[in-house]
LOVEX-395721 format. One record per residue (C-alpha): residue number from 1; x, y, z. Coordinates in nm, 4 decimals, padded with zeros to 6 digits. Each point is the difference from the previous one (the first is absolute). Last residue first. Layout:
BEGIN
  seq      east     north        up
  NUM         X         Y         Z
...
***
This chain:
BEGIN
  seq      east     north        up
  431   05.5531   04.8851   05.6821
  430   00.2866   00.1177  -00.2190
  429   00.3002   00.1539   00.1579
  428   00.0590   00.3569   00.0437
  427   00.1579  -00.0737   00.3653
  426  -00.3178   00.1531   00.1809
  425  -00.2087  -00.1898  -00.2472
  424   00.1668  -00.3098   00.1258
  423  -00.0339   00.0788   00.3583
  422  -00.3708   00.0927  -00.0415
  421  -00.0547  -00.3201  -00.1962
  420   00.1287  -00.1987   00.3004
  419   00.3740  -00.1433  -00.0435
  418   00.0290  -00.3760   00.0121
  417  -00.0487  -00.3213   00.2153
  416  -00.3761  -00.0911  -00.0397
  415  -00.1475   00.0870  -00.3415
  414  -00.0844   00.3814  -00.0088
  413  -00.3235   00.1539   00.1400
  412   00.2001   00.1706   00.2976
  411   00.3087  -00.2092   00.0541
  410   00.0902   00.1856   00.3835
  409   00.2517   00.2674   00.0503
  408   00.1496  -00.2466   00.2386
  407   00.3732   00.1170  -00.0267
  406   00.0585   00.3901   00.0395
  405   00.1115   00.1510  -00.3079
  404  -00.1428   00.3152   00.0453
  403  -00.3275   00.2141  -00.0728
  402  -00.2053  -00.2748   00.1455
  401  -00.1409  -00.3235  -00.1466
  400  -00.3568  -00.0694   00.0538
  399  -00.0764  -00.3235   00.1766
  398  -00.1954  -00.2421  -00.2099
  397   00.2061  -00.2955   00.0957
  396   00.1549   00.0103   00.3377
  395   00.3922   00.0705   00.0279
  394   00.0998  -00.0641   00.3637
  393  -00.1303  -00.3115   00.1924
  392  -00.1151   00.0856   00.3649
  391   00.2161  -00.0796   00.2806
  390   00.0026   00.3603   00.1216
  389   00.3832   00.0023  -00.0952
  388  -00.1061  -00.0660  -00.3503
  387  -00.0151  -00.3753  -00.1085
  386   00.1684  -00.0875  -00.2976
  385  -00.1834  -00.0936  -00.3489
  384   00.0660  -00.3730  -00.0965
  383   00.3294  -00.0540  -00.1939
  382   00.0002   00.0078  -00.3653
  381   00.0460  -00.2873  -00.2031
  380  -00.1829   00.1243  -00.2956
  379  -00.2640   00.2415   00.0732
  378  -00.0443   00.1294  -00.3243
  377  -00.0509  -00.3463  -00.1388
  376  -00.2685  -00.1065   00.2519
  375  -00.1808   00.3385  -00.0417
  374   00.0061  -00.0035  -00.3397
  373   00.2136   00.2275  -00.2134
  372  -00.0641   00.3542  -00.0032
  371  -00.2547   00.2020  -00.2272
  370   00.1687   00.3580  -00.0416
  369   00.0495   00.0526  -00.3734
  368   00.3543  -00.1141  -00.0124
  367  -00.0812  -00.3356   00.1729
  366   00.1841  -00.1371   00.2892
  365   00.1972  -00.3097  -00.0231
  364   00.3126   00.2188   00.0952
  363  -00.1766   00.0718   00.3222
  362  -00.0081   00.3380   00.1235
  361  -00.0077   00.0516   00.3948
  360  -00.2009   00.1849   00.2521
  359  -00.2244  -00.2889   00.1107
  358   00.2921  -00.2304  -00.0022
  357   00.1662   00.2386   00.2658
  356  -00.2522  -00.0503   00.2661
  355  -00.0818  -00.3621  -00.1282
  354   00.3804  -00.0887   00.1219
  353   00.2560  -00.0210  -00.2866
  352   00.2020  -00.3233  -00.0193
  351   00.2487  -00.0973   00.2669
  350   00.3896   00.0143  -00.0503
  349   00.0767   00.0819   00.3510
  348   00.1916   00.3300  -00.0827
  347  -00.2351   00.0844  -00.2515
  346  -00.3261  -00.0667   00.1957
  345   00.1980   00.1972   00.2718
  344   00.0400   00.3076  -00.2205
  343  -00.3692  -00.0009  -00.0648
  342  -00.0763   00.0136   00.3521
  341   00.2365   00.2922   00.0819
  340  -00.1798   00.1982  -00.2858
  339  -00.3352  -00.0327   00.2038
  338   00.1416   00.2808   00.2314
  337  -00.0557   00.2601  -00.2739
  336   00.2696   00.1368  -00.2407
  335  -00.0029   00.3571  -00.0701
  334  -00.0751   00.1878  -00.3032
  333   00.1250   00.3372  -00.1929
  332  -00.2084   00.2688  -00.1272
  331  -00.0335   00.2208   00.3133
  330   00.3255  -00.0730   00.2303
  329  -00.0771  -00.0387   00.3645
  328  -00.3808  -00.1002  -00.0613
  327   00.1200  -00.2752  -00.2160
  326  -00.2664  -00.1763  -00.2115
  325  -00.0611  -00.3715   00.1543
  324   00.1823  -00.3350  -00.1349
  323   00.0083  -00.3623  -00.0191
  322   00.2822  -00.1440  -00.2131
  321  -00.1648  -00.0470  -00.3511
  320  -00.1061  -00.3516  -00.0987
  319   00.0478  -00.2117  -00.3567
  318  -00.1128  -00.3529  -00.0119
  317   00.1221  -00.3216  -00.1492
  316  -00.1862  -00.3162   00.0797
  315  -00.2749   00.0356  -00.2637
  314   00.2820   00.0678  -00.2729
  313   00.1498  -00.3236   00.0272
  312   00.2824  -00.1473   00.2194
  311   00.1848  -00.2320  -00.2537
  310   00.0316   00.3490  -00.2162
  309   00.1312   00.1954   00.3095
  308   00.2638  -00.2859   00.0293
  307   00.0816   00.0148  -00.3530
  306   00.0597   00.3881  -00.0062
  305   00.2691  -00.0763   00.2947
  304   00.1830  -00.2914  -00.2295
  303   00.0245   00.2251  -00.2659
  302   00.1331   00.2819   00.2172
  301   00.2250  -00.2267   00.1021
  300   00.1191  -00.1163  -00.3724
  299   00.0418   00.3634  -00.0568
  298   00.2877   00.0261   00.2363
  297   00.1692   00.0493   00.3281
  296  -00.3085   00.1921   00.1460
  295   00.1361   00.3307   00.1536
  294  -00.2146   00.2177  -00.2146
  293  -00.0144   00.2967  -00.2526
  292  -00.2448  -00.0426  -00.2798
  291  -00.0919   00.1768  -00.3513
  290   00.2029  -00.1951  -00.2224
  289  -00.0936  -00.3493   00.1470
  288  -00.3836   00.0618  -00.0364
  287  -00.0032   00.1794  -00.3508
  286   00.2019  -00.2600  -00.1673
  285  -00.2112  -00.2817   00.1896
  284  -00.3142   00.1713  -00.0985
  283   00.1183   00.0178  -00.3592
  282   00.1068  -00.3611  -00.0029
  281  -00.3195  -00.1286   00.1312
  280  -00.2160   00.1901  -00.2108
  279   00.1851  -00.1352  -00.2913
  278  -00.0099  -00.3602   00.1319
  277  -00.3791   00.0385   00.0338
  276  -00.1477  -00.3120   00.1996
  275   00.1100   00.1281   00.3314
  274  -00.1820   00.3183  -00.0801
  273  -00.3437  -00.1252  -00.0963
  272   00.0164  -00.2852   00.2325
  271   00.0094   00.2330   00.2844
  270   00.2742   00.0346   00.2581
  269   00.0925   00.3659  -00.1395
  268  -00.3863   00.0753  -00.0306
  267  -00.0924  -00.0802   00.3381
  266   00.3174   00.1978   00.1198
  265  -00.1125   00.3264  -00.1697
  264  -00.3531  -00.0280   00.1179
  263   00.1462  -00.0331   00.3537
  262   00.2514   00.2695  -00.0558
  261  -00.2894   00.2127  -00.1414
  260  -00.2130  -00.0385   00.3011
  259   00.2924   00.0766   00.2501
  258   00.0637   00.2979  -00.1615
  257  -00.3669   00.1658   00.0054
  256   00.0153  -00.1294   00.3540
  255   00.3297   00.2202   00.0603
  254  -00.1682   00.2942  -00.1742
  253  -00.2397  -00.0140   00.2930
  252   00.2700   00.0010   00.2379
  251   00.1907   00.3077  -00.1888
  250  -00.3376   00.2141   00.0134
  249  -00.1949   00.1041  -00.3216
  248  -00.3357  -00.1043   00.1402
  247  -00.0755  -00.1843  -00.3303
  246   00.2539   00.1000  -00.2695
  245   00.2242   00.3155   00.0181
  244   00.3209  -00.1980   00.1818
  243   00.2184  -00.0934  -00.3274
  242   00.1698  -00.3126   00.0362
  241  -00.1930  -00.3088  -00.0896
  240  -00.2142   00.1314  -00.2678
  239   00.2413   00.2512  -00.1562
  238   00.2717  -00.2698  -00.0704
  237  -00.2714  -00.2117  -00.1642
  236  -00.1001   00.2611  -00.2015
  235   00.3544   00.0933  -00.0915
  234   00.0692  -00.3366  -00.1686
  233  -00.2997  -00.2645   00.0556
  232  -00.3642  -00.0471   00.0642
  231  -00.2182  -00.2782  -00.0378
  230  -00.3875   00.0660   00.0208
  229  -00.2795   00.0685   00.2332
  228  -00.1588   00.3572  -00.0280
  227   00.0770   00.3756   00.0636
  226   00.2306   00.2200  -00.2248
  225   00.3309   00.0562   00.1588
  224   00.1585   00.3390  -00.1007
  223   00.3540   00.1395   00.1686
  222   00.1497   00.3409  -00.0663
  221   00.1519   00.0275   00.3158
  220  -00.1912   00.3029   00.1091
  219  -00.2942  -00.0850  -00.2231
  218  -00.0994  -00.3046   00.1562
  217  -00.3142  -00.1312  -00.1556
  216  -00.1084  -00.3170   00.1273
  215  -00.3345  -00.1772  -00.1495
  214  -00.1627  -00.1968   00.2621
  213  -00.0444  -00.3635   00.1449
  212   00.3699  -00.1221  -00.1592
  211   00.0135  -00.3451  -00.0050
  210   00.3467  -00.1656  -00.0709
  209   00.1176  -00.2831  -00.2497
  208   00.3885  -00.0038  -00.0358
  207   00.1693   00.0851  -00.3205
  206   00.1261  -00.1857  -00.2981
  205   00.2442  -00.1800   00.2596
  204   00.3218   00.1415  -00.1248
  203  -00.1757   00.3266   00.0298
  202  -00.0310  -00.0371   00.3550
  201   00.3559  -00.1228   00.0457
  200   00.1113   00.3311  -00.1802
  199  -00.2039   00.2125   00.2144
  198   00.1616  -00.1767   00.3028
  197   00.3643   00.0660  -00.1630
  196  -00.0912   00.3742   00.0105
  195  -00.1154  -00.0091   00.3645
  194   00.3283  -00.1725   00.1229
  193  -00.0328  -00.3025   00.2244
  192   00.1844  -00.0253   00.3008
  191   00.0065  -00.3641   00.1367
  190   00.1033  -00.1258   00.3505
  189   00.0871  -00.3321   00.1855
  188  -00.0340  -00.1657   00.3436
  187  -00.1485   00.2880   00.1908
  186  -00.0236  -00.0697   00.3624
  185  -00.3500   00.1069   00.1503
  184   00.0661   00.2108   00.3635
  183  -00.2146   00.2759  -00.1530
  182   00.1351   00.3288   00.0606
  181   00.3833  -00.1268  -00.0341
  180  -00.0401  -00.2630  -00.2820
  179  -00.2042   00.2752  -00.2078
  178   00.2303   00.2496   00.0372
  177   00.3081  -00.1907  -00.0285
  176  -00.1221  -00.1211  -00.3563
  175  -00.1145   00.3571  -00.0744
  174   00.3779   00.0976   00.1097
  173   00.1343  -00.2682  -00.2585
  172  -00.2421   00.0769  -00.2652
  171   00.1738   00.3680  -00.0476
  170   00.1444   00.1781   00.2989
  169  -00.1437   00.3715  -00.0008
  168  -00.2711  -00.0120  -00.2445
  167  -00.0926  -00.3647   00.0631
  166  -00.0308   00.0724   00.3719
  165  -00.2268   00.3123  -00.1021
  164  -00.2603  -00.2495  -00.1340
  163  -00.1631  -00.0521   00.3466
  162  -00.0631   00.3897   00.0591
  161   00.2029   00.1191   00.3392
  160  -00.1351   00.0236   00.3687
  159   00.3417  -00.0543   00.1212
  158   00.3803  -00.0494  -00.1774
  157   00.2748  -00.2027   00.0225
  156   00.3254   00.1030  -00.1064
  155   00.1494  -00.1680  -00.3205
  154   00.3179  -00.1404   00.1173
  153   00.3148  -00.0862  -00.1700
  152   00.0802  -00.3934  -00.1159
  151   00.1463   00.0881  -00.3260
  150  -00.3389  -00.1452  -00.1714
  149  -00.2011   00.2444   00.2204
  148  -00.1575  -00.0661   00.3266
  147  -00.3594   00.0642   00.1563
  146  -00.0849   00.1420   00.3329
  145  -00.3756  -00.0869   00.0601
  144  -00.2612   00.2167  -00.1471
  143  -00.3088   00.0784   00.2339
  142  -00.2913  -00.0572  -00.2131
  141  -00.2446   00.2518  -00.1662
  140  -00.2284  -00.2034  -00.2993
  139  -00.0090   00.1950  -00.3018
  138   00.1535  -00.2609  -00.2143
  137  -00.2620  -00.2157   00.0892
  136   00.1189  -00.3501   00.0952
  135  -00.1677  -00.2874  -00.2011
  134   00.0082  -00.3260   00.1574
  133   00.0132  -00.2976  -00.2700
  132  -00.1319  -00.3519   00.0749
  131   00.0937  -00.3367  -00.0853
  130  -00.1942  -00.3261   00.0830
  129   00.0653  -00.4040  -00.0385
  128   00.3573   00.0219  -00.0247
  127   00.0921  -00.2153   00.2777
  126   00.2282   00.2580   00.1303
  125  -00.2456   00.2743  -00.0907
  124   00.0995   00.2868  -00.2205
  123  -00.0192   00.3310   00.1278
  122   00.0646   00.3223  -00.2259
  121   00.0533   00.3368   00.1728
  120  -00.0967   00.2588  -00.2582
  119   00.1466   00.3844  -00.0129
  118  -00.1094   00.2208  -00.2759
  117   00.1314   00.3381  -00.1161
  116   00.3392  -00.0492   00.1235
  115   00.1945   00.3444  -00.0022
  114   00.3082   00.0632  -00.1854
  113  -00.0521   00.3073  -00.1287
  112  -00.2126  -00.0873  -00.2872
  111  -00.3454   00.0254   00.2267
  110  -00.3063   00.2154   00.0373
  109  -00.0371   00.1351  -00.3570
  108  -00.2628  -00.2886  -00.0622
  107   00.1891  -00.1480  -00.3268
  106   00.3445   00.0435   00.1521
  105   00.0880  -00.3570  -00.1673
  104  -00.1656  -00.1189  -00.2863
  103   00.2685   00.1042  -00.2986
  102   00.3497  -00.0530   00.1521
  101   00.2268   00.1087   00.3137
  100   00.0403  -00.2462   00.2762
   99  -00.0886   00.1272   00.3407
   98  -00.3787  -00.0260  -00.0547
   97  -00.0393  -00.3164   00.2179
   96  -00.2423  -00.2570   00.0858
   95   00.1036  -00.2144   00.3295
   94  -00.0520  -00.3774   00.0516
   93   00.1141  -00.0973   00.3543
   92  -00.0144  -00.3982  -00.0329
   91  -00.0558  -00.2161   00.3143
   90   00.0018  -00.3487  -00.0458
   89  -00.0957  -00.3091   00.2219
   88   00.2347  -00.2800  -00.0028
   87  -00.0726  -00.3109  -00.1476
   86  -00.1817  -00.3240   00.0320
   85  -00.1609   00.1779   00.3134
   84  -00.0010   00.0208   00.3325
   83   00.1149   00.3488   00.1518
   82   00.3457   00.1005   00.1566
   81  -00.0600   00.3786   00.0810
   80   00.2209   00.2410  -00.1929
   79   00.2486   00.2235   00.1783
   78  -00.0328   00.3729   00.0105
   77   00.2937   00.1993  -00.1498
   76   00.2065   00.2058   00.2086
   75   00.1923   00.1542  -00.2942
   74  -00.0701  -00.0111  -00.3805
   73   00.2683   00.1776  -00.2489
   72   00.2115  -00.3312  -00.0484
   71  -00.3302  -00.1968  -00.0801
   70  -00.0407   00.2469  -00.3254
   69   00.0989  -00.1985  -00.2789
   68  -00.0190   00.1088  -00.3618
   67  -00.1149  -00.1832  -00.3296
   66  -00.1202   00.2280  -00.2664
   65  -00.1968  -00.2615  -00.2214
   64   00.1071   00.0061  -00.3650
   63   00.3004  -00.2089   00.0598
   62  -00.2511  -00.3054   00.0920
   61  -00.2128   00.0932  -00.3137
   60   00.2971  -00.0210  -00.2546
   59   00.1230  -00.2908   00.2205
   58  -00.3369  -00.1830  -00.1120
   57   00.0226   00.1088  -00.3661
   56   00.3618  -00.1190  -00.0343
   55  -00.0574  -00.3413   00.2001
   54  -00.2788  -00.0874  -00.2444
   53   00.2271   00.0658  -00.3206
   52  -00.1066   00.2390  -00.2649
   51  -00.1295  -00.1400  -00.3240
   50  -00.2842   00.2279  -00.0189
   49  -00.2894  -00.2109  -00.0279
   48   00.1413  -00.2861   00.1855
   47   00.1418   00.1843   00.2741
   46  -00.3295   00.2114   00.0672
   45  -00.1870  -00.3193   00.0072
   44   00.2474  -00.1454   00.2529
   43  -00.0184   00.2923   00.2191
   42  -00.3789  -00.0097  -00.0217
   41   00.0193  -00.3647   00.1045
   40   00.2318   00.0586   00.2779
   39  -00.2280   00.2777   00.1178
   38  -00.2762  -00.1739   00.0057
   37   00.1674  -00.3247   00.1697
   36   00.0791   00.2716   00.2778
   35  -00.3703   00.1033   00.0254
   34  -00.1199  -00.3498   00.0123
   33   00.2365  -00.1412   00.2794
   32  -00.2782  -00.2212   00.0922
   31  -00.0142   00.1893   00.3064
   30   00.3306   00.1709   00.0505
   29   00.2239  -00.1212   00.2782
   28   00.2003   00.2444   00.1624
   27   00.2441  -00.1369   00.2624
   26   00.1322   00.2262   00.2792
   25   00.2482  -00.1470   00.2611
   24   00.1326   00.3282   00.1725
   23  -00.0410   00.2959  -00.2283
   22   00.2694   00.2357   00.1538
   21   00.2556  -00.2177   00.0770
   20  -00.0514  -00.2182  -00.2830
   19  -00.0350   00.3179  -00.2571
   18   00.3305  -00.0831  -00.2233
   17  -00.1860  -00.1883  -00.2917
   16  -00.3833  -00.0057  -00.0743
   15  -00.0671  -00.3219  -00.2039
   14  -00.1218  -00.0565  -00.3490
   13   00.0757  -00.3621  -00.1033
   12  -00.3578  -00.1243  -00.0452
   11  -00.0184   00.0292  -00.3425
   10  -00.2988   00.2316  -00.0097
    9   00.2127   00.2867   00.0007
    8   00.2797   00.0615  -00.2493
    7   00.3266  -00.0707   00.0993
    6   00.2421   00.2539   00.1829
    5   00.2885   00.1627  -00.1737
    4  -00.0129   00.2943   00.1721
    3   00.1148   00.3261  -00.1551
    2   00.1962   00.2300   00.2501
    1  -00.1804   00.3202   00.0685
***
């Protein structure tokens, strides 16, 4: 990879080059440039203490990133809807992968051969007032479209196959192609995160706080997790987010646990305790840049992205799962319900989550022990509940969640706008 002599972030000179045909007139504005300033300050501190120039450190981080364009492998792409806003909305497909060798991979014995264990579509609004991540269960049955290799040769389509097979047969390009064809959502960028590097990122933060409701002793995989609220890191953190044998043991419930962990991790990354610690920031940036593959052009663009999330605030960042039911055709797999089309339309039209989805969400402001943010905070800018075909609103508070991922599971005795105690318990979360 060619080293880029890009100036450090924070000086207003970082620009995306060569993407005008694909991107249009995107302009990224970081509220207060807080994160960019912190990265710049970290670079300067490191430079002063080591005698290494800022440009060398920044270029080192830049060269760590595995940059790979996949636009040439994508066909019949959906158009992006024009929306009002000072910037363009962003749709970023994030995939967690075991394809790289190293400590921390193959922890659950299910991946390691090129499967994408985690897939999340991150939507960032044009006015940068809200964001949400949509997790897609790896066991979801879909009709995979025809995909294309780098040399232009075709990968045949397939019907009723698991979602993560797209990554196995065609890498991130096939997963993006699949998402775009089944949803109608245009993906702007992608990021693949190596799970070994994920562990290093957690360690750089000196752990992430979780609440484990009861002791877990998984002899098959040699995993022991003690009950309680504490910060976990290393193999414990990987075990927590990846092993199925917690709560109900299903993949969709594991996703809720992953979402809760990501929410807590995001809070810690953007907290004063991390941003004020150059040592932590340097370790985190080393781990981050060394463990991702992406089509973002530079570290500066990733810093800008982080700044946008910092400006939104944790209460307005939510995580949901595509609505699902257990498959009768292929036991052990899941299928989407018709409600998923509503979710894709919210993304396409740059709309906040409606109440039926907010009530099944995890907020970045949620407490690991289960006490959600206040109703006004958690509700954020979400749209009103949408009417059903009969004209009555969906998602009634207090209704019991079914054994599925259908929206409208209710909030039980939780604060308005979050998972019920029953749903949290099923995912192995504290209530």
